[in-house]
C-alpha positions in Angstrom: 152.6 67.1 107.1 153.5 65.4 110.4 155.5 62.3 111.0 156.8 60.1 113.8 159.3 57.2 114.0 158.2 54.0 115.7 159.8 50.6 116.3 157.7 47.4 116.1 157.9 45.7 119.5 155.2 43.1 119.1 156.2 39.5 118.2 154.3 39.3 114.9 155.2 42.8 113.6 152.7 44.1 111.0 151.3 40.8 109.9 147.7 39.5 109.9 145.8 40.9 112.9 148.1 43.8 113.8 148.1 44.9 110.1 144.4 44.7 110.0 144.2 46.8 113.2 146.6 49.4 111.8 144.6 49.7 108.5 141.3 50.0 110.4 142.7 52.8 112.6 144.3 54.6 109.7 141.1 54.4 107.7 139.3 56.4 110.4 141.1 59.6 109.3 140.7 61.8 106.3 144.4 62.5 106.0 146.6 60.7 103.6 148.7 58.3 105.7 151.9 56.6 104.6 154.3 54.3 106.2 158.0 54.5 105.2 160.2 51.5 105.6 163.7 51.2 104.2 163.0 54.3 102.0 159.9 52.6 100.5 156.5 54.2 100.9 153.3 52.3 101.7 149.7 53.3 101.8 148.6 52.9 105.5 145.0 52.4 104.5 145.6 49.3 102.3 145.9 45.9 103.9 147.6 44.4 100.9 150.2 47.1 100.8 150.9 46.8 104.6 151.2 43.0 104.4 153.5 43.3 101.4 155.8 45.6 103.4 156.9 42.6 105.5 157.5 44.6 108.7 158.6 42.4 111.6 159.6 42.8 115.2 162.3 45.4 115.6 161.7 47.2 112.3 161.8 51.0 112.4 159.0 52.7 110.5 158.0 56.3 109.9 154.3 57.1 110.0 153.5 60.2 107.9 150.2 61.9 107.7 149.1 64.9 105.7 145.6 66.5 106.0 143.1 68.1 108.3 143.4 65.4 111.0 147.0 64.5 110.6 148.0 65.1 114.2 145.3 62.9 115.6 146.0 60.2 113.0 149.7 60.0 113.8 149.1 60.0 117.5 146.5 57.2 117.3 148.7 55.0 115.1 151.8 55.6 117.3 149.8 54.6 120.3 148.7 51.4 118.6 152.3 50.5 117.8 153.6 51.6 121.2 150.9 49.4 122.9 152.1 46.4 120.8 148.6 46.1 119.2 147.3 44.9 122.6 149.2 41.6 122.3 150.2 41.8 126.0 153.9 42.4 125.3 155.8 44.4 127.9 157.4 47.5 126.7 
């Protein structure tokens, strides 16, 4: 298992379009991927679960992956968050 902490910096957090992008990226990998927010665990491949998390700008999340491509999965998802889901927000 590998994990990384990220902070949402984009204005809309993980709502609508960014949540969809996150789920699409997570679904590319065979590994089990989970997001941990406030000690609650969410399936990163489920749009309903991600939207129910209510993650907004400034929230700290942990992305966890377990499986054969866990490192690539975590790196890709971290890059997506760090790049503010291409919303054009300066880091």
